[in-house]
N, C-alpha and C positions, 0 to 999 in steps of 0.2 A: 448273471454277472454280479459281482460285488459292486458297491458304489465306486470304489477306486477303479475297478476294471471298466465300468461304464464310462467314467470320466476319461480314462485313457482312450477308449474307443471313440468318444465324441471328439477329443482333441485330434486323434488320427484322421477322423472324417473331415474335420476342419481343414487339415493340410491337403487332403485330396481334393476337396471342393474349391478351396481358395488358395491355389499354389502361388508362391512368390508374393504373398501379402503379409503385412504385419498383423499377426493375429494375437498379439500379447493380451489385448483387452478382451478377447473372446474365449481364451482358454478357461476350462472349468476344472474343479476339483471335487473330491468326494463330498465335501460339505455342501457344495452347490447341488449335487445330485440328491443329497438327503433333503434339502429344501424343496426340490422338485417333487420327490416322492410324497412329502407331507402336504403338498399343495400350496406351499408358500410362494413358489414361482408358478404362475399360471400361463404366462405369455413371454417366454424368453425372446432374445433378439432373433432376427431373421436368420442370421448365420448359424446360431446355436440350434434353432429349430431344424434347419436343413441337416445339420450334422447329426442331431438326434434321430431324425427319420432314417438317415443312412445307417447309423450304428445299430438301430433296432429293426431295420429292414421293413419299414412301413412306408406307405405312399402319402399319407395325409397327416396333418397335425391332429385332426379329430381322433385318429386311431390311437394317439398318445394321450387323449383327453386334455389336449391343450386348447385353450380358447382365449380370445381377447376379453379382459374383464368387462363385465356389464356395468354400465353406469346406472345402477339402480340402488334403492335404499338397502340397508342391511337386513331388513325383514320384509316378508311378503306383504303387499298392500292388504289392508283389511277387506275381508269379504272375498278374497281371491279364490280360496278353496271352495267357499260356498257357491260362487258363481260357476266354478268348474263342475261341481257335483250337480248343480241345477241343470246344466247343459245335458241334453240327451237323456233326461230323467225318465223318458218313456220306456227306454230299454235298459237302463242301468239298474242293477239290483240294489236294494237299500243297504246302506253302510251303517254299522254300529257307531253311535256318537263317540264312544271312546276311541275308535279308530280314526274318525274324522278329526278329533282333537289331538291326535298323536300320543295317546297313552301307550308307553312302551310295553307295559305288562299285557295290555289287551292285544297288542300286535303279536307278542310272543305266544299268547294262547291261540290266536288265530293261525299263526305259523305252524304250531304243533298240530292243530286240527287238519290243516291242509296237507301237510307232509305225511299224515297217517292214512290218507285216502289210498285205496288200492290203485294199482297202475292202470287198470282198465278204464278208470274215470279220468285219466290225465288229459286226454284231448279236450274234454269239456271243461276241466278244471283250469286249463291254460287261459281261458278267457277271463276267469275270475282273478287269477294271479296277475295277469297283465293289468287289469283294472286297479288292483291294489298298488302295483308299482307306479301307475300313473298318479294315484293319490299321494304316494310317498314322494314322488317328484315335486308335487306342489307343496307339500308340507316342508320339504327341505330347500325350497327355493331360496337362493342366496344364503344357504346354511342357517336358515331361521331356526331349525330344530336339529342340531347336529347329532343328538342322541339317537336319532332314527337311522343313522348311516348303517349301523350293524344290522338292524332289521332289514333294511333295503338289501344289504349284501346277502343275507340269508335267503330272502325271497328271490333275488336275482339268480342265485346259484340254483335254487329249486326250479326256477323258470328254465334255466339252461338244461337241467336234468330232464325236465319234461320234453324240451325240444329234441334232445339227443335220443330219447326213447319213443318219440313219435316221428313224424315225417317233417317237422319244422326245420328249416335251414338256419335258424338264427341262434343256435346254441352258443356259438363262440361269442356273439355280441353280448348276450346276457352274462356270460361268464366273465368277460372283460369288465362289465359293469360291476359284478360282484367283487372282483379284485379291487377295483377303484374305491368302492364304498368301504370295504374292509380296511383299506389303507387309511381312508379318511377317519374311520373309527379307531384307528391305531389298534386293531384287533389282529395280532400277528398269527394267532392260530387259524383264524378264519382266512386271512390272507394266504397263509401256507396251504390251506385246504383248496382254495381257488386255484393256486398255481399247480397243485397236484392234479386237479381236475383238467386243467389245460394240458398238462403232460399226458394225461389219460387220453384226451381227444387226439393229441398228436400221434400217440401210438396207434389208435384206431385208424387214423388217416395215413399211417405208414411213414410219418416224418420222425424218424428215430433221433436224428440229431437235435431237432427242436425239443423232443420229449426229454432227452438227457439234460438239455440246458434249462428247461422249466423245472425239472426235478431238482437240479442243483439249487435253483433259486428258492424253491420251496423249503429246502433244508438249510437256508442261511441261518446263522446264529440268532437266537432271539427267544423270548418267553413263549414257547409253543408247547402245548400239552403233549404228553408222551404218546397217547393214542394217535393223535394227528401226525406226529412225527413218524410213528410206525407206518402209517398209511402212506406218507410221502416216501419212505424208504422202500416200500413194496413197489411203488411206481418207478422209482429209480432202478430197482433191481430188474424189473421187466424191460425197461428201456435198454439197460446195459446188456441184458441177455440177448435182446434182439440185435444188438450190435456185435455180439460174439464175445463179450467180455465175461468169461466164465468166473474167474476168481472175484472180480468186483461185484458181480451179481450175487454170488454166495455171501460175500461180506455184508452186502446191504440187507439180505434176508436175515442173517444172524443178528444184525443190529436192530432190525424191526422186532424180532422176538425179544431182545433185551428191553426194548422200549415198552413192549406190552407187559412184561413182568413188572416194570416200574409203574405202569399205569394201574396194575392190579393192587399194588401196595399203597397207592395214593388215591383215595376215593375222591378227593377234591380236584384232582388233576384229570378232568374228564370233559370232553366236548361231545354233546349229543349228536352233532352232525358227523362225527367220526366213530359213533358207537358200533357200527357194523364191522369195524376192524378188530377182529379177535384172532385167536390162534388158528382157527379154521381158515379164516380169510388169508392169513399169512402163509399157511400150508398150501392153499390153492395157488397163491402167487409163486411159491417155491416150485410147485409142480409145473406151472406155466413156464418158468425160467428154465427148468430142466429140459422140457420139450423143445424150447427154442434153441437150446444149446446142444440138441441131438440125443439127449438121454430120454427117449420115449418110454423105456421100460419102467424106470422109477417114477416117472411122471404119471404113467397109467395107474400104478399101484396107489399113489397118493390120491388121485382123483376118484378112483373107484371106492376107496375107503371113505372119503368125504361125502360121496353121494349115496352112501348106504342110509344116511339119516338126513332127510330133507327138511327137518324141522329147523326153524330159525334161520333159514336161508332165504334171502330176498329172491324174487322172481328173476331179476336181472342176473344176479350172481349165479343162480342155479343154471340158467340158460347158457351163460358163458362157460361155466365149468363143464357142462355136457358137450358144448362145442369143442373145447380144448381136448377133452377126452376122445371125442370122435377123430380129431386130427391125429392123436397118438396112434390110432388104429389104421389110419388111412393107407399106409404103404403095405402092410402085411395082412390086414383083415378088413377089406372094404365093406363087407356085409355088416360087420359090427360097427364100423364107422357110420354107415347109413342109419343104423339103429339108434346110435347115440345122437346123431344129427337130428333125427326125428324127435327124440326126447327134448332136445334144445328148442325146436320149433313149437313144441307143446307149451313150453314156458313162454315163448313169444306171444302165444295166443292171449296171454294175460295183459298185453299192452306194451311190450318192449320191442320196438323196432330195432333197437341197438343189437339185440340178439340176432334178429334176421340179418342185419348187415354183417355180423360176425361170422355167420354160416355161409356167406357168399363164396369164399375160397373153397370151402368144403363142397359146395354144390357144383362148382366148376370142375374140381378134381374128380368127382364121382360120375361125371358125364361119360367118361370112357368105360364105365361099368354099367351102362344103361340097360344091358341085357339082364342084369340082376334085378329081380322084382323089388327088393328093399331099396336099392339105389334109385330105381325109377320112381318109386313111391315118394322117396325123400325129395327128388328133383321136382316132381309135380307139386308137392306141398310147398316147397321153397318158392317156386314160381308163383303160386297162388298168393303166398304171403307178400311177396314183393309187389305184385300187381294190384292187390286189393287194399293194402295199408293206406 
């Protein structure tokens, strides 16, 4: 929703919650919503909080990152971080002094090193990233070092990605934190990226209506890099295709390709966190949309062409593309569907449980072909992946 739309939704919720009352003093406008987004309002009135919860379909104020202002100094007490780091020092790995003192360049270097690690190391890496986020929490207490909000947003998004690709259930929590921190940092590209990831999770969970709503929010006007906007458009296209909106999905894919052409012509307009969004990525999104809309033939041709060259494809993307290709063959060639499903699971061996989850519908559909050796082998492999991850 836009700010004006959210304001209207809050005012409508006020009428539902408090009928036959004079609510003139409680009505909100788009400027009030803007102040809420920027953190200038941290604790609205009880009525407004209740209306916000209903408008945004949440149960608690904490889910909206609303809290009563703390009666504490503007900066963290001296020695707070040192006391925190000294606690549990028998198990805590040593931290670089530059990180402890909040050097943003040092944090960026460490972020680059962490995100470059192979997926098979992520379950172990998760402990380290969580420790870093605890440190950033203390460094930012009462916004003592607001310049670290963007670092926190990036690390929180990486933490959510680790969670989604392992068996941790808290991916949504970390992604919410990433979006809040990006908003605090006024980094609209990173904020749009976090919303795009939330839309991606909604698609994975089958909540297409929410996926469309989040995609629309990620595409709100603002200074967002072309590559990030292209990524948001591909997510919008997939959500629209899942809803059956053929023309709208095609329009979004075409717009994503135009954005990428703009990104290629503007070297400074780049976000490293969206670097994987290239023409091949958009082509794969196009193929996925075609399959969702019933055109498995053209989707098959696109996926097979993309998978001829596995260089520069992330393990997660490769596994998902093989999964979608297998689904294209499911109805008329179950043996080949099982073959490509097995290829997807081989990518999952590298540490992506998200791929295993994506192959679940395929595994269920192939059970009726259990007499076929390839289908039985795939089912056995899938069961082992699910029960051992």
